[in-house]
Structure formats: structure tokens, C-alpha cells
C-alpha positions as a Markdown table, in Angstrom:
| # | Residue | x | y | z |
|---|---|---|---|---|
| 1 | Met | 26.2 | 4.9 | 18.1 |
| 2 | Leu | 23.2 | 5.8 | 15.7 |
| 3 | Arg | 25.0 | 5.2 | 12.7 |
| 4 | Glu | 25.6 | 1.6 | 13.9 |
| 5 | Leu | 22.2 | 1.1 | 14.8 |
| 6 | Lys | 21.4 | 2.5 | 11.2 |
| 7 | Thr | 23.5 | 0.0 | 9.8 |
| 8 | Phe | 21.9 | -2.6 | 12.1 |
| 9 | Val | 18.6 | -2.3 | 10.9 |
| 10 | Ala | 19.8 | -1.9 | 7.1 |
| 11 | Val | 21.2 | -5.3 | 7.5 |
| 12 | Asn | 18.4 | -7.2 | 8.8 |
| 13 | Gln | 15.9 | -5.7 | 6.1 |
| 14 | Cys | 18.7 | -6.5 | 3.0 |
| 15 | Gly | 19.9 | -9.8 | 4.4 |
| 16 | Thr | 23.6 | -9.4 | 3.7 |
| 17 | Phe | 26.3 | -6.9 | 4.6 |
| 18 | Ala | 27.2 | -6.4 | 1.1 |
| 19 | Ala | 23.3 | -5.3 | -0.1 |
| 20 | Ala | 23.0 | -3.0 | 3.4 |
| 21 | Gly | 26.1 | -1.3 | 2.4 |
| 22 | Gln | 24.9 | -0.6 | -1.5 |
| 23 | Arg | 21.5 | 0.9 | 0.1 |
| 24 | Ile | 23.4 | 3.2 | 2.8 |
| 25 | Gly | 26.5 | 3.9 | 0.5 |
| 26 | Leu | 29.0 | 1.9 | 2.3 |
| 27 | Thr | 31.3 | -0.6 | 1.8 |
| 28 | Gln | 30.7 | -4.1 | 2.9 |
| 29 | Ser | 34.1 | -4.0 | 4.8 |
| 30 | Ala | 32.7 | -0.9 | 6.6 |
| 31 | Val | 29.2 | -2.4 | 7.3 |
| 32 | Ser | 31.2 | -5.6 | 8.7 |
| 33 | Ala | 33.3 | -3.1 | 10.9 |
| 34 | Gln | 30.3 | -1.3 | 12.3 |
| 35 | Met | 28.5 | -4.3 | 13.3 |
| 36 | Arg | 31.5 | -5.2 | 15.3 |
| 37 | Thr | 31.5 | -2.0 | 16.9 |
| 38 | Leu | 27.9 | -2.5 | 17.5 |
| 39 | Glu | 28.4 | -6.1 | 19.1 |
| 40 | Gln | 31.3 | -4.7 | 21.4 |
| 41 | Ala | 29.3 | -1.9 | 22.4 |
| 42 | Leu | 26.4 | -4.4 | 23.4 |
| 43 | Gly | 28.9 | -7.3 | 24.8 |
| 44 | Met | 26.8 | -9.9 | 22.4 |
| 45 | Gln | 26.6 | -11.3 | 19.5 |
| 46 | Leu | 23.9 | -10.1 | 16.9 |
| 47 | Phe | 24.1 | -12.5 | 14.0 |
| 48 | Asp | 24.1 | -16.1 | 13.0 |
| 49 | Arg | 27.1 | -16.3 | 10.1 |
| 50 | Ser | 27.2 | -19.7 | 9.9 |
| 51 | Gly | 25.3 | -19.5 | 6.4 |
| 52 | Arg | 26.0 | -17.2 | 3.4 |
| 53 | Ala | 23.3 | -14.8 | 4.3 |
| 54 | Ile | 23.3 | -13.2 | 7.5 |
| 55 | Ala | 20.3 | -13.7 | 10.0 |
| 56 | Leu | 19.8 | -12.4 | 13.2 |
| 57 | Asn | 20.6 | -14.9 | 16.3 |
| 58 | Ala | 18.1 | -14.7 | 19.4 |
| 59 | Ser | 19.8 | -12.0 | 20.5 |
| 60 | Gly | 19.3 | -9.9 | 17.4 |
| 61 | Thr | 16.3 | -10.7 | 17.1 |
| 62 | Arg | 15.3 | -9.1 | 20.7 |
| 63 | Val | 17.7 | -5.8 | 20.0 |
| 64 | Leu | 15.8 | -4.9 | 16.4 |
| 65 | Pro | 13.0 | -3.6 | 18.1 |
| 66 | Leu | 14.6 | -1.6 | 20.2 |
| 67 | Ala | 17.1 | -0.3 | 17.8 |
| 68 | Glu | 14.2 | 0.8 | 15.4 |
| 69 | Glu | 12.3 | 2.6 | 18.7 |
| 70 | Ile | 15.5 | 4.4 | 19.5 |
| 71 | Leu | 15.8 | 5.8 | 15.8 |
| 72 | Ala | 12.3 | 6.5 | 15.7 |
| 73 | Leu | 12.8 | 8.3 | 19.2 |
| 74 | Phe | 15.7 | 10.2 | 17.9 |
| 75 | Ala | 14.0 | 11.0 | 14.6 |
| 76 | Arg | 11.0 | 12.9 | 16.7 |
| 77 | Met | 13.6 | 14.7 | 18.5 |
| 78 | Ala | 14.8 | 16.4 | 15.0 |
| 79 | Gln | 11.2 | 17.5 | 14.2 |
| 80 | Pro | 9.4 | 20.8 | 14.9 |
| 81 | Glu | 6.9 | 21.6 | 17.2 |
| 82 | Asn | 4.6 | 23.2 | 14.8 |
| 83 | Val | 3.4 | 21.4 | 11.7 |
| 84 | Ser | 4.2 | 24.8 | 9.7 |
| 85 | Asp | 7.9 | 24.1 | 10.4 |
| 86 | Tyr | 8.1 | 20.7 | 9.1 |
| 87 | Arg | 11.4 | 20.3 | 6.6 |
| 88 | Gly | 12.6 | 17.4 | 4.4 |
| 89 | Ala | 10.8 | 15.0 | 2.5 |
| 90 | Ile | 8.0 | 11.9 | 3.3 |
| 91 | Lys | 7.3 | 9.3 | 0.6 |
| 92 | Ile | 4.2 | 8.2 | 0.2 |
| 93 | Gly | 3.2 | 5.0 | -1.8 |
| 94 | Ala | -0.3 | 4.7 | -3.3 |
| 95 | Ile | -2.2 | 2.5 | -6.1 |
| 96 | Ser | -3.4 | 4.4 | -9.0 |
| 97 | Ser | -6.8 | 4.5 | -7.6 |
| 98 | Val | -5.8 | 6.2 | -5.1 |
| 99 | Gln | -3.4 | 8.7 | -6.6 |
| 100 | Thr | -6.5 | 9.8 | -8.7 |
| 101 | Gly | -8.9 | 9.9 | -5.9 |
| 102 | Leu | -8.2 | 10.2 | -2.4 |
| 103 | Leu | -4.6 | 11.5 | -2.7 |
| 104 | Pro | -5.0 | 15.0 | -4.2 |
| 105 | Gly | -7.0 | 16.4 | -1.8 |
| 106 | Val | -4.7 | 14.8 | 1.0 |
| 107 | Leu | -1.3 | 16.4 | -0.6 |
| 108 | Val | -3.2 | 19.7 | -1.2 |
| 109 | Ser | -3.8 | 19.9 | 2.7 |
| 110 | Val | -0.1 | 18.7 | 3.4 |
| 111 | His | 1.1 | 21.7 | 1.6 |
| 112 | Gln | -1.4 | 24.4 | 3.0 |
| 113 | Gln | -0.5 | 23.3 | 6.6 |
| 114 | Ala | 3.4 | 22.4 | 6.2 |
| 115 | Pro | 4.6 | 24.2 | 2.7 |
| 116 | Ala | 8.2 | 23.4 | 3.7 |
| 117 | Leu | 7.7 | 19.7 | 3.5 |
| 118 | Glu | 8.5 | 18.2 | 0.5 |
| 119 | Thr | 5.8 | 15.0 | -0.4 |
| 120 | Lys | 7.0 | 12.4 | -2.6 |
| 121 | Leu | 4.5 | 10.5 | -4.5 |
| 122 | Ile | 5.7 | 6.6 | -5.0 |
| 123 | Pro | 3.0 | 4.6 | -7.5 |
| 124 | Gly | 2.9 | 0.8 | -7.4 |
| 125 | Val | 0.9 | -2.1 | -6.9 |
| 126 | Ser | -0.4 | -3.0 | -3.0 |
| 127 | Ser | 2.4 | -6.0 | -3.0 |
| 128 | Ser | 5.2 | -3.9 | -4.2 |
| 129 | Leu | 4.0 | -0.8 | -1.8 |
| 130 | Leu | 3.6 | -2.8 | 0.8 |
| 131 | Thr | 7.3 | -4.4 | 0.7 |
| 132 | Gln | 8.9 | -1.2 | 0.4 |
| 133 | Val | 7.3 | -0.1 | 3.5 |
| 134 | Asp | 8.4 | -3.3 | 5.1 |
| 135 | Ala | 12.1 | -2.7 | 4.2 |
| 136 | Gly | 11.9 | 1.0 | 4.9 |
| 137 | Asn | 11.9 | 2.7 | 1.6 |
| 138 | Leu | 8.8 | 4.2 | 2.5 |
| 139 | Asp | 7.2 | 6.0 | 4.9 |
| 140 | Leu | 4.1 | 5.2 | 4.5 |
| 141 | Ala | 1.6 | 3.8 | 2.0 |
| 142 | Val | -2.1 | 3.6 | 1.1 |
| 143 | Ile | -3.0 | 0.0 | -0.2 |
| 144 | Ile | -5.5 | -2.8 | -0.8 |
| 145 | Lys | -5.8 | -4.3 | 2.8 |
| 146 | Pro | -4.3 | -8.1 | 1.4 |
| 147 | Ser | -5.9 | -11.3 | 2.6 |
| 148 | Phe | -2.8 | -12.2 | 4.7 |
| 149 | Ala | -1.8 | -11.3 | 8.1 |
| 150 | Leu | 0.8 | -8.0 | 7.9 |
| 151 | Thr | 4.0 | -8.6 | 10.0 |
| 152 | Lys | 4.7 | -7.7 | 13.6 |
| 153 | Asp | 6.6 | -4.9 | 12.3 |
| 154 | Leu | 3.5 | -3.2 | 10.3 |
| 155 | Tyr | 1.0 | -0.8 | 11.6 |
| 156 | Ala | -2.1 | -0.5 | 9.7 |
| 157 | Glu | -5.5 | 1.2 | 9.7 |
| 158 | Thr | -8.1 | 1.3 | 7.3 |
| 159 | Leu | -9.6 | 4.0 | 5.4 |
| 160 | Gln | -12.6 | 3.2 | 3.9 |
| 161 | Lys | -14.6 | -0.2 | 2.1 |
| 162 | Glu | -15.6 | 0.3 | -1.8 |
| 163 | Pro | -18.2 | -1.8 | -2.6 |
| 164 | Tyr | -18.0 | -4.2 | -5.9 |
| 165 | Val | -20.2 | -3.7 | -8.7 |
| 166 | Leu | -20.7 | -5.4 | -12.3 |
| 167 | Ile | -20.2 | -3.0 | -15.1 |
| 168 | Thr | -21.5 | -3.3 | -18.4 |
| 169 | Pro | -22.1 | -1.5 | -22.0 |
| 170 | Pro | -25.4 | 0.3 | -22.0 |
| 171 | Asp | -27.1 | -2.0 | -24.3 |
| 172 | Ile | -26.9 | -4.6 | -22.3 |
| 173 | Arg | -30.0 | -5.4 | -20.3 |
| 174 | Gly | -31.1 | -7.2 | -17.2 |
| 175 | Asn | -29.4 | -6.8 | -13.9 |
| 176 | Asn | -28.9 | -10.2 | -12.5 |
| 177 | Ala | -25.1 | -10.0 | -12.6 |
| 178 | Ala | -24.5 | -13.8 | -12.4 |
| 179 | Glu | -26.2 | -14.2 | -15.8 |
| 180 | Ile | -24.8 | -11.2 | -17.5 |
| 181 | Ile | -21.1 | -12.4 | -16.7 |
| 182 | Arg | -22.3 | -16.1 | -18.1 |
| 183 | Gln | -23.1 | -14.7 | -21.4 |
| 184 | Gln | -20.7 | -11.5 | -22.0 |
| 185 | Pro | -17.4 | -11.7 | -22.5 |
| 186 | Phe | -15.3 | -10.5 | -19.3 |
| 187 | Ile | -12.6 | -8.4 | -18.9 |
| 188 | Arg | -10.7 | -9.5 | -15.7 |
| 189 | Tyr | -9.2 | -7.3 | -13.0 |
| 190 | Asp | -6.0 | -8.8 | -12.7 |
| 191 | Arg | -5.7 | -11.9 | -10.6 |
| 192 | Ser | -2.4 | -11.4 | -9.1 |
| 193 | Ser | -3.4 | -8.0 | -7.4 |
| 194 | Phe | -4.7 | -7.7 | -4.2 |
| 195 | Gly | -8.2 | -6.7 | -5.4 |
| 196 | Gly | -7.8 | -9.2 | -8.6 |
| 197 | Arg | -7.8 | -12.0 | -6.3 |
| 198 | Met | -11.0 | -11.0 | -4.5 |
| 199 | Val | -12.8 | -11.1 | -7.9 |
| 200 | Ser | -11.4 | -14.3 | -8.4 |
| 201 | Gln | -12.8 | -15.6 | -5.1 |
| 202 | Phe | -16.0 | -14.1 | -5.8 |
| 203 | Leu | -16.2 | -16.2 | -9.2 |
| 204 | Arg | -15.3 | -19.4 | -7.4 |
| 205 | Glu | -18.0 | -18.9 | -4.7 |
| 206 | Gln | -20.6 | -18.2 | -7.6 |
| 207 | Arg | -19.4 | -20.7 | -9.8 |
| 208 | Leu | -18.6 | -18.5 | -12.3 |
| 209 | Asp | -16.1 | -19.3 | -15.2 |
| 210 | Pro | -16.6 | -16.2 | -17.8 |
| 211 | Gln | -15.2 | -16.2 | -21.2 |
| 212 | Leu | -12.2 | -13.9 | -20.6 |
| 213 | Val | -11.0 | -11.6 | -23.2 |
| 214 | Leu | -8.6 | -9.1 | -21.3 |
| 215 | Glu | -6.7 | -9.1 | -17.8 |
| 216 | Ile | -5.1 | -5.9 | -16.4 |
| 217 | Asp | -4.4 | -4.2 | -13.4 |
| 218 | Glu | -5.9 | -0.9 | -14.0 |
| 219 | Ile | -10.0 | 0.2 | -12.6 |
| 220 | Asp | -10.1 | 3.1 | -15.4 |
| 221 | Ala | -8.7 | 1.4 | -18.3 |
| 222 | Ile | -11.1 | -1.6 | -17.4 |
| 223 | Val | -14.1 | 1.0 | -17.2 |
| 224 | Lys | -12.8 | 2.4 | -20.6 |
| 225 | Met | -12.7 | -1.1 | -22.3 |
| 226 | Val | -16.3 | -1.6 | -21.3 |
| 227 | Glu | -17.3 | 1.6 | -22.5 |
| 228 | Met | -15.8 | 0.1 | -26.1 |
| 229 | Lys | -17.9 | -2.8 | -25.5 |
| 230 | Leu | -15.4 | -5.2 | -25.1 |
| 231 | Gly | -17.0 | -6.7 | -22.2 |
| 232 | Val | -18.4 | -6.7 | -18.8 |
| 233 | Ala | -16.3 | -6.5 | -15.4 |
| 234 | Leu | -16.3 | -6.2 | -12.0 |
| 235 | Val | -14.5 | -3.6 | -10.4 |
| 236 | Pro | -14.7 | -1.3 | -7.3 |
| 237 | Leu | -16.6 | 1.6 | -7.3 |
| 238 | Ala | -13.6 | 3.9 | -7.2 |
| 239 | Gly | -11.4 | 6.2 | -9.4 |
| 240 | Leu | -11.7 | 8.8 | -11.9 |
| 241 | Trp | -14.4 | 7.2 | -13.6 |
| 242 | Thr | -16.9 | 7.7 | -10.6 |
| 243 | Glu | -16.3 | 11.2 | -10.9 |
| 244 | Arg | -17.5 | 11.4 | -15.1 |
| 245 | Ala | -20.5 | 10.6 | -16.8 |
| 246 | Ala | -19.5 | 7.4 | -17.6 |
| 247 | Gly | -20.8 | 5.5 | -20.5 |
| 248 | Val | -21.3 | 2.3 | -18.7 |
| 249 | Arg | -24.1 | 0.6 | -16.7 |
| 250 | Ile | -23.5 | 0.1 | -12.9 |
| 251 | Ile | -25.3 | -3.1 | -11.6 |
| 252 | Arg | -25.4 | -3.7 | -7.7 |
| 253 | Leu | -24.5 | -7.3 | -6.4 |
| 254 | Gly | -27.2 | -7.7 | -3.8 |
| 255 | Glu | -26.5 | -9.9 | -0.8 |
| 256 | Gln | -23.4 | -11.3 | -3.1 |
| 257 | Thr | -21.6 | -7.7 | -3.0 |
| 258 | Phe | -17.9 | -8.0 | -1.8 |
| 259 | Tyr | -15.4 | -4.8 | -0.6 |
| 260 | Arg | -11.9 | -3.8 | -1.1 |
| 261 | Glu | -10.7 | -2.3 | 1.9 |
| 262 | Leu | -8.0 | 0.8 | 1.4 |
| 263 | Ile | -6.0 | 1.0 | 4.5 |
| 264 | Met | -2.7 | 3.1 | 5.4 |
| 265 | Val | 0.2 | 0.9 | 6.2 |
| 266 | Met | 3.6 | 2.1 | 8.0 |
| 267 | Arg | 5.8 | 0.6 | 10.0 |
| 268 | His | 5.1 | 0.4 | 13.8 |
| 269 | Ala | 8.4 | 2.3 | 15.0 |
| 270 | Asn | 6.7 | 5.3 | 12.9 |
| 271 | Arg | 3.5 | 5.0 | 14.1 |
| 272 | His | 3.7 | 8.0 | 16.9 |
| 273 | Ser | 6.1 | 10.3 | 14.9 |
| 274 | Pro | 4.4 | 13.3 | 14.5 |
| 275 | Leu | 4.6 | 13.3 | 11.2 |
| 276 | His | 3.4 | 10.6 | 10.6 |
| 277 | Lys | 0.5 | 11.3 | 12.5 |
| 278 | Phe | 0.0 | 14.5 | 10.9 |
| 279 | Ile | 0.1 | 12.8 | 7.4 |
| 280 | Ala | -2.3 | 10.1 | 8.7 |
| 281 | Gly | -4.8 | 12.5 | 10.2 |
| 282 | Ile | -5.5 | 14.1 | 6.7 |
| 283 | Leu | -5.8 | 11.0 | 5.2 |
| 284 | Lys | -8.8 | 10.0 | 7.8 |
| 285 | Thr | -10.1 | 13.4 | 7.3 |
| 286 | Gln | -10.3 | 13.3 | 3.4 |
| 287 | Ala | -11.4 | 9.2 | 3.5 |
| 288 | Ile | -14.8 | 10.3 | 3.3 |
| 289 | Pro | -17.2 | 8.2 | 1.5 |
| 290 | Pro | -17.1 | 9.3 | -2.2 |
| 291 | Gln | -20.1 | 10.4 | -4.3 |
| 292 | His | -21.3 | 7.7 | -6.6 |
| 293 | Pro | -23.0 | 7.6 | -9.8 |
| 294 | His | -26.4 | 6.1 | -10.4 |
| 295 | Val | -26.5 | 2.7 | -9.6 |
| 296 | Asn | -29.2 | -0.2 | -11.3 |
| 297 | Gly | -29.9 | -2.8 | -9.3 |
């Protein structure tokens, strides 16, 4: 019955029997047959089949978290007692600044403690990675905390908070961030990203309408553009540029300082899995406040 439960969870995530079949390598008719078998075993209908898409009915909604719990418990049974004996693969999603900042040390520690475990790093932006975790395509991800509440199926834990600062070319004088933003060309952190939305909120609150010259969702690239004197920018104090002598001035925002919060997110059903707890423990150990370059203001 485990096979049917896995298919049931996939159908819920994909929305149709055909899409679920494509994900798990079954034909639509095979998926439909498995769902009939599951419904017969439970003695109840699980789906509302009135529309084109498949939706869980009240019974299916009640059964879903129980099915996920059963699958998680079975997965735990197959895991070895000792960390060093872990095998297989775990998929970890991470935004770009985490890939070059926090994650390398994490992966080294994982490999040292569980050399037979294969870690697959999946890059992406926070919104995409969050969707993949929710769909079960990633075991966990390190992303920027969104402004909206996560679904009840997801568990998140804060790793660290990173302050935003204003960065300018070295020849820009003064420490009044608002005045500098008003007077200088502005490189914008992509407003469609979770981190970029925080910049947009700050600009609105401070009633700033800067002269936009570029919009991009890559912190180290933004810093490089500022070094080349293309403009000024609001960025979190995170990424490879904080580990080198970047050719920029860094100005604190004082009482207007805002932060982006890095979180690790996984499905609730996996929260107590030994493997997930192992990776999460290393992430929390490695997530110490970074050493930042000299900051003005």
C-alpha cells in the first residue's frame, strides 16, 4: 500500500492523474487504478472528480497528512543508525548568496561526517525553491523569508538575519543614505524577489523615488556595478563581496535599518527525519554572524 500512498501524495501535489503519472513514471490509467485500490482499501472516496482537475474531498484532506506521516516513518526505518552510514542523495536548494556564503562550509561538514551521502545542490530564487520544497522536489532549502505565511505543510527555522546597507562608489561623499539615493543613479535589487521587495518597501516608507539605471537579482553583480561607478544600491550585507576588499563605501541605515531573514524550510512530514535533522543541525552550527568589512555611518 506504500506505492499507492506515494501516488496519492503525488496526485495532490500535481493536481491531475496525468501530471502525477509523468512525475513518478506511470501512465494515467495506472495512477487511476492505484487510486481506486487505495479508496477501496480505505472504504471511502478521496477525490472530488466533478471538475477537470482532481481535488481532494473532505476525506482526502483528512487522509493526506496521515499518508505523508506514514511515508516519512517508512523512510526513517530505512535510514542507518549512524550518520557515517548514510547513503543515497539529498537535494538542497539555495539562493545564490547562500551557495557562495553559508553552504560551502555546510557541505564540507556533511561530507566529512557522512562520506557516502550524495548532496545535490539546486540553485534558484527564493520563490521557486519554496515551491519546489512544497511540491516535494527538494528535501530542504535555504531561502529568504517571504512576507507571507507559509502553508501548513511547511516548517521553517531562522538561520540568520542580514542587515541592508547602502553601497556607493568610493568617491561619493556624505553618510546620509536618503540624500545619496535621491542624488545618485540607483541600481535596484530585483523587485520581484523576496529580498528586492524589502528594498521596495523601504523606498516607499522613506518616500524615495530614485533614478533607476539597472535592476538585477544578484547581489555580487550589483556590488560589481557599484564598483564600476554605475550607481548606488541597497543590498544585504551578505555574499562573496563581504569576504574581499570590495571597492565600495558601505553606509549603515541607522534607525531605518531593515533586515532579510535567511530560513531553512522543509516539509513538516520530514522535520523529524534523522537525515533532515542532521543537515539542519549543521546548517544552524554554520550560520554564525559573518565577519563584515568596515562600515561607515
